[in-house]
PDB file with SEQRES, HELIX, SHEET and CRYST1 records, atoms N, CA, C and O in Angstrom:
SEQRES   1 A   71  GLN ILE SER ALA ALA VAL SER LYS GLY GLN TYR GLU GLY          
SEQRES   2 A   71  PRO VAL LEU PHE ILE LYS GLY GLY ASN SER ASN TYR LEU          
SEQRES   3 A   71  THR GLU LYS HIS GLN GLN GLU VAL ASN SER ARG PHE SER          
SEQRES   4 A   71  ASN ALA SER VAL LYS ILE ILE GLU ASP ALA GLY HIS TRP          
SEQRES   5 A   71  LEU HIS ALA GLU LYS PRO ARG ILE PHE ASN ARG LEU VAL          
SEQRES   6 A   71  LEU GLU PHE LEU ALA GLN                                      
HELIX    1 AA1 GLU A   28  HIS A   30  5                                   3    
HELIX    2 AA2 GLN A   31  ARG A   37  1                                   7    
HELIX    3 AA3 LEU A   53  GLU A   56  1                                   4    
HELIX    4 AA4 PRO A   58  ALA A   70  1                                  13    
SHEET    1 AA1 2 VAL A   6  SER A   7  0                                        
SHEET    2 AA1 2 GLN A  10  TYR A  11 -1                                        
SHEET    1 AA2 2 VAL A  15  GLY A  20  0                                        
SHEET    2 AA2 2 ALA A  41  ILE A  46  1                                        
CRYST1    1.000    1.000    1.000  90.00  90.00  90.00 P 1           1          
ATOM      1  N   GLN A   1      30.238 -90.500  24.046  1.00  0.00           N  
ATOM      2  CA  GLN A   1      30.423 -89.146  23.572  1.00  0.00           C  
ATOM      3  C   GLN A   1      29.184 -88.724  22.782  1.00  0.00           C  
ATOM      4  O   GLN A   1      28.657 -89.496  21.980  1.00  0.00           O  
ATOM      5  N   ILE A   2      28.730 -87.505  23.014  1.00  0.00           N  
ATOM      6  CA  ILE A   2      27.545 -86.985  22.336  1.00  0.00           C  
ATOM      7  C   ILE A   2      27.955 -86.406  20.992  1.00  0.00           C  
ATOM      8  O   ILE A   2      28.965 -85.711  20.877  1.00  0.00           O  
ATOM      9  N   SER A   3      27.151 -86.707  19.981  1.00  0.00           N  
ATOM     10  CA  SER A   3      27.411 -86.199  18.641  1.00  0.00           C  
ATOM     11  C   SER A   3      27.458 -84.675  18.645  1.00  0.00           C  
ATOM     12  O   SER A   3      26.792 -84.032  19.456  1.00  0.00           O  
ATOM     13  N   ALA A   4      28.242 -84.100  17.742  1.00  0.00           N  
ATOM     14  CA  ALA A   4      28.329 -82.641  17.633  1.00  0.00           C  
ATOM     15  C   ALA A   4      26.994 -82.029  17.240  1.00  0.00           C  
ATOM     16  O   ALA A   4      26.751 -80.849  17.492  1.00  0.00           O  
ATOM     17  N   ALA A   5      26.127 -82.826  16.624  1.00  0.00           N  
ATOM     18  CA  ALA A   5      24.824 -82.314  16.194  1.00  0.00           C  
ATOM     19  C   ALA A   5      23.812 -82.281  17.330  1.00  0.00           C  
ATOM     20  O   ALA A   5      22.737 -81.701  17.180  1.00  0.00           O  
ATOM     21  N   VAL A   6      24.141 -82.900  18.473  1.00  0.00           N  
ATOM     22  CA  VAL A   6      23.216 -82.959  19.606  1.00  0.00           C  
ATOM     23  C   VAL A   6      23.819 -82.203  20.782  1.00  0.00           C  
ATOM     24  O   VAL A   6      24.950 -82.463  21.194  1.00  0.00           O  
ATOM     25  N   SER A   7      23.043 -81.263  21.315  1.00  0.00           N  
ATOM     26  CA  SER A   7      23.494 -80.563  22.508  1.00  0.00           C  
ATOM     27  C   SER A   7      22.297 -79.983  23.244  1.00  0.00           C  
ATOM     28  O   SER A   7      21.401 -79.405  22.630  1.00  0.00           O  
ATOM     29  N   LYS A   8      22.287 -80.139  24.555  1.00  0.00           N  
ATOM     30  CA  LYS A   8      21.258 -79.553  25.415  1.00  0.00           C  
ATOM     31  C   LYS A   8      19.841 -79.856  24.941  1.00  0.00           C  
ATOM     32  O   LYS A   8      18.988 -78.969  24.917  1.00  0.00           O  
ATOM     33  N   GLY A   9      19.590 -81.109  24.564  1.00  0.00           N  
ATOM     34  CA  GLY A   9      18.242 -81.494  24.154  1.00  0.00           C  
ATOM     35  C   GLY A   9      17.852 -81.013  22.772  1.00  0.00           C  
ATOM     36  O   GLY A   9      16.678 -81.061  22.403  1.00  0.00           O  
ATOM     37  N   GLN A  10      18.823 -80.551  22.007  1.00  0.00           N  
ATOM     38  CA  GLN A  10      18.547 -80.076  20.659  1.00  0.00           C  
ATOM     39  C   GLN A  10      19.350 -80.899  19.659  1.00  0.00           C  
ATOM     40  O   GLN A  10      20.489 -81.289  19.914  1.00  0.00           O  
ATOM     41  N   TYR A  11      18.726 -81.148  18.522  1.00  0.00           N  
ATOM     42  CA  TYR A  11      19.417 -81.833  17.439  1.00  0.00           C  
ATOM     43  C   TYR A  11      19.498 -80.880  16.260  1.00  0.00           C  
ATOM     44  O   TYR A  11      18.475 -80.376  15.795  1.00  0.00           O  
ATOM     45  N   GLU A  12      20.704 -80.630  15.775  1.00  0.00           N  
ATOM     46  CA  GLU A  12      20.911 -79.645  14.727  1.00  0.00           C  
ATOM     47  C   GLU A  12      21.006 -80.248  13.336  1.00  0.00           C  
ATOM     48  O   GLU A  12      21.060 -79.515  12.348  1.00  0.00           O  
ATOM     49  N   GLY A  13      21.027 -81.572  13.242  1.00  0.00           N  
ATOM     50  CA  GLY A  13      21.098 -82.216  11.941  1.00  0.00           C  
ATOM     51  C   GLY A  13      19.746 -82.185  11.243  1.00  0.00           C  
ATOM     52  O   GLY A  13      18.755 -81.746  11.827  1.00  0.00           O  
ATOM     53  N   PRO A  14      19.699 -82.642  10.012  1.00  0.00           N  
ATOM     54  CA  PRO A  14      18.440 -82.626   9.263  1.00  0.00           C  
ATOM     55  C   PRO A  14      17.425 -83.615   9.825  1.00  0.00           C  
ATOM     56  O   PRO A  14      17.770 -84.737  10.195  1.00  0.00           O  
ATOM     57  N   VAL A  15      16.170 -83.182   9.883  1.00  0.00           N  
ATOM     58  CA  VAL A  15      15.067 -83.986  10.393  1.00  0.00           C  
ATOM     59  C   VAL A  15      13.883 -83.791   9.461  1.00  0.00           C  
ATOM     60  O   VAL A  15      13.609 -82.675   9.022  1.00  0.00           O  
ATOM     61  N   LEU A  16      13.188 -84.866   9.164  1.00  0.00           N  
ATOM     62  CA  LEU A  16      11.985 -84.789   8.331  1.00  0.00           C  
ATOM     63  C   LEU A  16      10.801 -85.322   9.118  1.00  0.00           C  
ATOM     64  O   LEU A  16      10.821 -86.459   9.591  1.00  0.00           O  
ATOM     65  N   PHE A  17       9.775 -84.503   9.256  1.00  0.00           N  
ATOM     66  CA  PHE A  17       8.506 -84.929   9.812  1.00  0.00           C  
ATOM     67  C   PHE A  17       7.553 -85.101   8.644  1.00  0.00           C  
ATOM     68  O   PHE A  17       7.424 -84.205   7.809  1.00  0.00           O  
ATOM     69  N   ILE A  18       6.883 -86.248   8.578  1.00  0.00           N  
ATOM     70  CA  ILE A  18       5.888 -86.489   7.534  1.00  0.00           C  
ATOM     71  C   ILE A  18       4.554 -86.662   8.226  1.00  0.00           C  
ATOM     72  O   ILE A  18       4.407 -87.493   9.122  1.00  0.00           O  
ATOM     73  N   LYS A  19       3.586 -85.873   7.805  1.00  0.00           N  
ATOM     74  CA  LYS A  19       2.283 -85.825   8.463  1.00  0.00           C  
ATOM     75  C   LYS A  19       1.185 -86.097   7.458  1.00  0.00           C  
ATOM     76  O   LYS A  19       1.242 -85.634   6.319  1.00  0.00           O  
ATOM     77  N   GLY A  20       0.183 -86.853   7.884  1.00  0.00           N  
ATOM     78  CA  GLY A  20      -1.009 -87.028   7.068  1.00  0.00           C  
ATOM     79  C   GLY A  20      -1.879 -85.789   7.170  1.00  0.00           C  
ATOM     80  O   GLY A  20      -2.086 -85.265   8.264  1.00  0.00           O  
ATOM     81  N   GLY A  21      -2.384 -85.321   6.059  1.00  0.00           N  
ATOM     82  CA  GLY A  21      -3.206 -84.118   6.041  1.00  0.00           C  
ATOM     83  C   GLY A  21      -4.456 -84.229   6.901  1.00  0.00           C  
ATOM     84  O   GLY A  21      -4.954 -83.218   7.397  1.00  0.00           O  
ATOM     85  N   ASN A  22      -4.969 -85.439   7.086  1.00  0.00           N  
ATOM     86  CA  ASN A  22      -6.171 -85.645   7.896  1.00  0.00           C  
ATOM     87  C   ASN A  22      -5.854 -86.025   9.340  1.00  0.00           C  
ATOM     88  O   ASN A  22      -6.765 -86.299  10.121  1.00  0.00           O  
ATOM     89  N   SER A  23      -4.591 -86.043   9.697  1.00  0.00           N  
ATOM     90  CA  SER A  23      -4.182 -86.436  11.042  1.00  0.00           C  
ATOM     91  C   SER A  23      -4.177 -85.233  11.971  1.00  0.00           C  
ATOM     92  O   SER A  23      -3.828 -84.126  11.564  1.00  0.00           O  
ATOM     93  N   ASN A  24      -4.563 -85.454  13.213  1.00  0.00           N  
ATOM     94  CA  ASN A  24      -4.503 -84.373  14.193  1.00  0.00           C  
ATOM     95  C   ASN A  24      -3.215 -84.446  15.023  1.00  0.00           C  
ATOM     96  O   ASN A  24      -3.090 -83.765  16.041  1.00  0.00           O  
ATOM     97  N   TYR A  25      -2.263 -85.271  14.586  1.00  0.00           N  
ATOM     98  CA  TYR A  25      -0.944 -85.321  15.208  1.00  0.00           C  
ATOM     99  C   TYR A  25      -0.089 -84.231  14.549  1.00  0.00           C  
ATOM    100  O   TYR A  25      -0.283 -83.900  13.380  1.00  0.00           O  
ATOM    101  N   LEU A  26       0.836 -83.695  15.300  1.00  0.00           N  
ATOM    102  CA  LEU A  26       1.751 -82.665  14.813  1.00  0.00           C  
ATOM    103  C   LEU A  26       0.979 -81.482  14.210  1.00  0.00           C  
ATOM    104  O   LEU A  26       0.975 -81.253  13.001  1.00  0.00           O  
ATOM    105  N   THR A  27       0.341 -80.762  15.098  1.00  0.00           N  
ATOM    106  CA  THR A  27      -0.445 -79.605  14.686  1.00  0.00           C  
ATOM    107  C   THR A  27       0.400 -78.332  14.773  1.00  0.00           C  
ATOM    108  O   THR A  27       1.552 -78.368  15.205  1.00  0.00           O  
ATOM    109  N   GLU A  28      -0.181 -77.224  14.362  1.00  0.00           N  
ATOM    110  CA  GLU A  28       0.536 -75.948  14.415  1.00  0.00           C  
ATOM    111  C   GLU A  28       0.956 -75.593  15.836  1.00  0.00           C  
ATOM    112  O   GLU A  28       1.972 -74.926  16.030  1.00  0.00           O  
ATOM    113  N   LYS A  29       0.187 -76.030  16.830  1.00  0.00           N  
ATOM    114  CA  LYS A  29       0.560 -75.716  18.215  1.00  0.00           C  
ATOM    115  C   LYS A  29       1.846 -76.419  18.629  1.00  0.00           C  
ATOM    116  O   LYS A  29       2.473 -76.014  19.608  1.00  0.00           O  
ATOM    117  N   HIS A  30       2.255 -77.462  17.910  1.00  0.00           N  
ATOM    118  CA  HIS A  30       3.502 -78.170  18.200  1.00  0.00           C  
ATOM    119  C   HIS A  30       4.716 -77.524  17.529  1.00  0.00           C  
ATOM    120  O   HIS A  30       5.856 -77.851  17.860  1.00  0.00           O  
ATOM    121  N   GLN A  31       4.477 -76.624  16.606  1.00  0.00           N  
ATOM    122  CA  GLN A  31       5.552 -76.073  15.777  1.00  0.00           C  
ATOM    123  C   GLN A  31       6.668 -75.426  16.594  1.00  0.00           C  
ATOM    124  O   GLN A  31       7.844 -75.640  16.299  1.00  0.00           O  
ATOM    125  N   GLN A  32       6.328 -74.649  17.603  1.00  0.00           N  
ATOM    126  CA  GLN A  32       7.343 -73.981  18.411  1.00  0.00           C  
ATOM    127  C   GLN A  32       8.214 -74.996  19.147  1.00  0.00           C  
ATOM    128  O   GLN A  32       9.432 -74.832  19.225  1.00  0.00           O  
ATOM    129  N   GLU A  33       7.594 -76.041  19.684  1.00  0.00           N  
ATOM    130  CA  GLU A  33       8.347 -77.076  20.392  1.00  0.00           C  
ATOM    131  C   GLU A  33       9.272 -77.836  19.434  1.00  0.00           C  
ATOM    132  O   GLU A  33      10.425 -78.115  19.762  1.00  0.00           O  
ATOM    133  N   VAL A  34       8.760 -78.163  18.264  1.00  0.00           N  
ATOM    134  CA  VAL A  34       9.581 -78.843  17.254  1.00  0.00           C  
ATOM    135  C   VAL A  34      10.776 -77.975  16.897  1.00  0.00           C  
ATOM    136  O   VAL A  34      11.911 -78.453  16.886  1.00  0.00           O  
ATOM    137  N   ASN A  35      10.533 -76.706  16.605  1.00  0.00           N  
ATOM    138  CA  ASN A  35      11.618 -75.804  16.214  1.00  0.00           C  
ATOM    139  C   ASN A  35      12.658 -75.625  17.308  1.00  0.00           C  
ATOM    140  O   ASN A  35      13.841 -75.453  17.013  1.00  0.00           O  
ATOM    141  N   SER A  36      12.233 -75.665  18.575  1.00  0.00           N  
ATOM    142  CA  SER A  36      13.188 -75.493  19.670  1.00  0.00           C  
ATOM    143  C   SER A  36      14.089 -76.712  19.838  1.00  0.00           C  
ATOM    144  O   SER A  36      15.199 -76.593  20.357  1.00  0.00           O  
ATOM    145  N   ARG A  37      13.631 -77.866  19.412  1.00  0.00           N  
ATOM    146  CA  ARG A  37      14.431 -79.096  19.568  1.00  0.00           C  
ATOM    147  C   ARG A  37      15.138 -79.519  18.285  1.00  0.00           C  
ATOM    148  O   ARG A  37      16.183 -80.169  18.331  1.00  0.00           O  
ATOM    149  N   PHE A  38      14.569 -79.151  17.147  1.00  0.00           N  
ATOM    150  CA  PHE A  38      15.116 -79.555  15.848  1.00  0.00           C  
ATOM    151  C   PHE A  38      15.232 -78.321  14.958  1.00  0.00           C  
ATOM    152  O   PHE A  38      14.287 -77.961  14.256  1.00  0.00           O  
ATOM    153  N   SER A  39      16.392 -77.678  14.991  1.00  0.00           N  
ATOM    154  CA  SER A  39      16.568 -76.417  14.273  1.00  0.00           C  
ATOM    155  C   SER A  39      16.603 -76.585  12.762  1.00  0.00           C  
ATOM    156  O   SER A  39      16.423 -75.613  12.029  1.00  0.00           O  
ATOM    157  N   ASN A  40      16.831 -77.795  12.290  1.00  0.00           N  
ATOM    158  CA  ASN A  40      16.952 -78.047  10.858  1.00  0.00           C  
ATOM    159  C   ASN A  40      15.848 -79.003  10.396  1.00  0.00           C  
ATOM    160  O   ASN A  40      16.093 -79.909   9.599  1.00  0.00           O  
ATOM    161  N   ALA A  41      14.639 -78.791  10.903  1.00  0.00           N  
ATOM    162  CA  ALA A  41      13.521 -79.690  10.588  1.00  0.00           C  
ATOM    163  C   ALA A  41      12.722 -79.176   9.403  1.00  0.00           C  
ATOM    164  O   ALA A  41      12.592 -77.971   9.185  1.00  0.00           O  
ATOM    165  N   SER A  42      12.195 -80.116   8.650  1.00  0.00           N  
ATOM    166  CA  SER A  42      11.237 -79.787   7.601  1.00  0.00           C  
ATOM    167  C   SER A  42      10.025 -80.700   7.780  1.00  0.00           C  
ATOM    168  O   SER A  42      10.125 -81.793   8.337  1.00  0.00           O  
ATOM    169  N   VAL A  43       8.895 -80.230   7.300  1.00  0.00           N  
ATOM    170  CA  VAL A  43       7.646 -80.979   7.434  1.00  0.00           C  
ATOM    171  C   VAL A  43       7.045 -81.158   6.050  1.00  0.00           C  
ATOM    172  O   VAL A  43       6.933 -80.204   5.281  1.00  0.00           O  
ATOM    173  N   LYS A  44       6.666 -82.370   5.747  1.00  0.00           N  
ATOM    174  CA  LYS A  44       5.941 -82.682   4.512  1.00  0.00           C  
ATOM    175  C   LYS A  44       4.570 -83.200   4.914  1.00  0.00           C  
ATOM    176  O   LYS A  44       4.438 -83.955   5.877  1.00  0.00           O  
ATOM    177  N   ILE A  45       3.560 -82.792   4.176  1.00  0.00           N  
ATOM    178  CA  ILE A  45       2.193 -83.223   4.450  1.00  0.00           C  
ATOM    179  C   ILE A  45       1.688 -84.024   3.268  1.00  0.00           C  
ATOM    180  O   ILE A  45       1.758 -83.581   2.122  1.00  0.00           O  
ATOM    181  N   ILE A  46       1.177 -85.214   3.564  1.00  0.00           N  
ATOM    182  CA  ILE A  46       0.571 -86.052   2.534  1.00  0.00           C  
ATOM    183  C   ILE A  46      -0.938 -85.866   2.642  1.00  0.00           C  
ATOM    184  O   ILE A  46      -1.567 -86.305   3.605  1.00  0.00           O  
ATOM    185  N   GLU A  47      -1.495 -85.218   1.653  1.00  0.00           N  
ATOM    186  CA  GLU A  47      -2.930 -84.930   1.655  1.00  0.00           C  
ATOM    187  C   GLU A  47      -3.741 -86.226   1.558  1.00  0.00           C  
ATOM    188  O   GLU A  47      -3.271 -87.228   1.018  1.00  0.00           O  
ATOM    189  N   ASP A  48      -4.953 -86.187   2.083  1.00  0.00           N  
ATOM    190  CA  ASP A  48      -5.887 -87.321   2.056  1.00  0.00           C  
ATOM    191  C   ASP A  48      -5.329 -88.565   2.739  1.00  0.00           C  
ATOM    192  O   ASP A  48      -5.652 -89.690   2.357  1.00  0.00           O  
ATOM    193  N   ALA A  49      -4.495 -88.356   3.747  1.00  0.00           N  
ATOM    194  CA  ALA A  49      -3.962 -89.464   4.546  1.00  0.00           C  
ATOM    195  C   ALA A  49      -4.128 -89.105   6.014  1.00  0.00           C  
ATOM    196  O   ALA A  49      -4.078 -87.935   6.392  1.00  0.00           O  
ATOM    197  N   GLY A  50      -4.328 -90.129   6.833  1.00  0.00           N  
ATOM    198  CA  GLY A  50      -4.463 -89.930   8.270  1.00  0.00           C  
ATOM    199  C   GLY A  50      -3.164 -90.234   8.977  1.00  0.00           C  
ATOM    200  O   GLY A  50      -2.082 -89.999   8.439  1.00  0.00           O  
ATOM    201  N   HIS A  51      -3.272 -90.762  10.196  1.00  0.00           N  
ATOM    202  CA  HIS A  51      -2.096 -91.067  11.006  1.00  0.00           C  
ATOM    203  C   HIS A  51      -1.311 -92.258  10.435  1.00  0.00           C  
ATOM    204  O   HIS A  51      -0.105 -92.355  10.662  1.00  0.00           O  
ATOM    205  N   TRP A  52      -1.956 -93.143   9.717  1.00  0.00           N  
ATOM    206  CA  TRP A  52      -1.296 -94.318   9.134  1.00  0.00           C  
ATOM    207  C   TRP A  52      -0.892 -94.036   7.695  1.00  0.00           C  
ATOM    208  O   TRP A  52      -1.108 -94.872   6.818  1.00  0.00           O  
ATOM    209  N   LEU A  53      -0.316 -92.884   7.445  1.00  0.00           N  
ATOM    210  CA  LEU A  53      -0.011 -92.434   6.092  1.00  0.00           C  
ATOM    211  C   LEU A  53       0.928 -93.373   5.346  1.00  0.00           C  
ATOM    212  O   LEU A  53       0.857 -93.469   4.121  1.00  0.00           O  
ATOM    213  N   HIS A  54       1.794 -94.056   6.057  1.00  0.00           N  
ATOM    214  CA  HIS A  54       2.710 -95.001   5.408  1.00  0.00           C  
ATOM    215  C   HIS A  54       1.954 -96.189   4.804  1.00  0.00           C  
ATOM    216  O   HIS A  54       2.421 -96.791   3.837  1.00  0.00           O  
ATOM    217  N   ALA A  55       0.800 -96.525   5.363  1.00  0.00           N  
ATOM    218  CA  ALA A  55      -0.019 -97.612   4.821  1.00  0.00           C  
ATOM    219  C   ALA A  55      -1.045 -97.092   3.817  1.00  0.00           C  
ATOM    220  O   ALA A  55      -1.388 -97.786   2.860  1.00  0.00           O  
ATOM    221  N   GLU A  56      -1.530 -95.880   4.033  1.00  0.00           N  
ATOM    222  CA  GLU A  56      -2.547 -95.298   3.163  1.00  0.00           C  
ATOM    223  C   GLU A  56      -1.968 -94.782   1.848  1.00  0.00           C  
ATOM    224  O   GLU A  56      -2.596 -94.911   0.797  1.00  0.00           O  
ATOM    225  N   LYS A  57      -0.783 -94.204   1.907  1.00  0.00           N  
ATOM    226  CA  LYS A  57      -0.133 -93.610   0.728  1.00  0.00           C  
ATOM    227  C   LYS A  57       1.335 -94.052   0.676  1.00  0.00           C  
ATOM    228  O   LYS A  57       2.234 -93.214   0.751  1.00  0.00           O  
ATOM    229  N   PRO A  58       1.583 -95.361   0.546  1.00  0.00           N  
ATOM    230  CA  PRO A  58       2.965 -95.841   0.659  1.00  0.00           C  
ATOM    231  C   PRO A  58       3.913 -95.308  -0.417  1.00  0.00           C  
ATOM    232  O   PRO A  58       5.083 -95.058  -0.127  1.00  0.00           O  
ATOM    233  N   ARG A  59       3.442 -95.132  -1.629  1.00  0.00           N  
ATOM    234  CA  ARG A  59       4.351 -94.643  -2.686  1.00  0.00           C  
ATOM    235  C   ARG A  59       4.848 -93.236  -2.382  1.00  0.00           C  
ATOM    236  O   ARG A  59       6.041 -92.952  -2.494  1.00  0.00           O  
ATOM    237  N   ILE A  60       3.926 -92.359  -1.997  1.00  0.00           N  
ATOM    238  CA  ILE A  60       4.322 -90.983  -1.675  1.00  0.00           C  
ATOM    239  C   ILE A  60       5.213 -90.974  -0.434  1.00  0.00           C  
ATOM    240  O   ILE A  60       6.243 -90.301  -0.409  1.00  0.00           O  
ATOM    241  N   PHE A  61       4.814 -91.720   0.589  1.00  0.00           N  
ATOM    242  CA  PHE A  61       5.601 -91.787   1.816  1.00  0.00           C  
ATOM    243  C   PHE A  61       7.021 -92.276   1.522  1.00  0.00           C  
ATOM    244  O   PHE A  61       7.992 -91.662   1.963  1.00  0.00           O  
ATOM    245  N   ASN A  62       7.141 -93.370   0.784  1.00  0.00           N  
ATOM    246  CA  ASN A  62       8.457 -93.930   0.477  1.00  0.00           C  
ATOM    247  C   ASN A  62       9.300 -92.961  -0.343  1.00  0.00           C  
ATOM    248  O   ASN A  62      10.505 -92.845  -0.120  1.00  0.00           O  
ATOM    249  N   ARG A  63       8.675 -92.267  -1.288  1.00  0.00           N  
ATOM    250  CA  ARG A  63       9.410 -91.297  -2.107  1.00  0.00           C  
ATOM    251  C   ARG A  63       9.961 -90.174  -1.234  1.00  0.00           C  
ATOM    252  O   ARG A  63      11.120 -89.786  -1.383  1.00  0.00           O  
ATOM    253  N   LEU A  64       9.143 -89.653  -0.328  1.00  0.00           N  
ATOM    254  CA  LEU A  64       9.601 -88.583   0.557  1.00  0.00           C  
ATOM    255  C   LEU A  64      10.759 -89.038   1.438  1.00  0.00           C  
ATOM    256  O   LEU A  64      11.732 -88.305   1.617  1.00  0.00           O  
ATOM    257  N   VAL A  65      10.658 -90.238   1.983  1.00  0.00           N  
ATOM    258  CA  VAL A  65      11.727 -90.767   2.837  1.00  0.00           C  
ATOM    259  C   VAL A  65      13.009 -90.968   2.032  1.00  0.00           C  
ATOM    260  O   VAL A  65      14.091 -90.580   2.471  1.00  0.00           O  
ATOM    261  N   LEU A  66      12.883 -91.572   0.858  1.00  0.00           N  
ATOM    262  CA  LEU A  66      14.081 -91.808   0.038  1.00  0.00           C  
ATOM    263  C   LEU A  66      14.738 -90.500  -0.398  1.00  0.00           C  
ATOM    264  O   LEU A  66      15.964 -90.395  -0.406  1.00  0.00           O  
ATOM    265  N   GLU A  67      13.930 -89.505  -0.761  1.00  0.00           N  
ATOM    266  CA  GLU A  67      14.486 -88.203  -1.133  1.00  0.00           C  
ATOM    267  C   GLU A  67      15.235 -87.570   0.043  1.00  0.00           C  
ATOM    268  O   GLU A  67      16.316 -87.007  -0.129  1.00  0.00           O  
ATOM    269  N   PHE A  68      14.649 -87.670   1.236  1.00  0.00           N  
ATOM    270  CA  PHE A  68      15.291 -87.119   2.427  1.00  0.00           C  
ATOM    271  C   PHE A  68      16.607 -87.830   2.716  1.00  0.00           C  
ATOM    272  O   PHE A  68      17.614 -87.181   3.000  1.00  0.00           O  
ATOM    273  N   LEU A  69      16.604 -89.152   2.646  1.00  0.00           N  
ATOM    274  CA  LEU A  69      17.814 -89.918   2.947  1.00  0.00           C  
ATOM    275  C   LEU A  69      18.912 -89.704   1.904  1.00  0.00           C  
ATOM    276  O   LEU A  69      20.096 -89.846   2.212  1.00  0.00           O  
ATOM    277  N   ALA A  70      18.527 -89.366   0.684  1.00  0.00           N  
ATOM    278  CA  ALA A  70      19.507 -89.142  -0.376  1.00  0.00           C  
ATOM    279  C   ALA A  70      20.218 -87.795  -0.239  1.00  0.00           C  
ATOM    280  O   ALA A  70      21.259 -87.582  -0.862  1.00  0.00           O  
ATOM    281  N   GLN A  71      19.680 -86.903   0.552  1.00  0.00           N  
ATOM    282  CA  GLN A  71      20.292 -85.563   0.711  1.00  0.00           C  
ATOM    283  C   GLN A  71      21.587 -85.624   1.462  1.00  0.00           C  
ATOM    284  O   GLN A  71      22.224 -84.594   1.679  1.00  0.00           O  
TER     285      GLN A  71                                                      
END                                                                             
């Protein structure tokens, strides 16, 4: 059985994208696609971090994840 939050390739539950400020992943051109699949998404940017932001800025990354999971 499919969760009530998932239908037709869309997830309506909360989603957090965390992006490194120096990373070229998840750019503005992706925003429309993200919004069409994840209606309840938020994006956090960790400045002065690249694609490996969890290793470069672990304290900030962990804090953002824990705050999101606590909601």
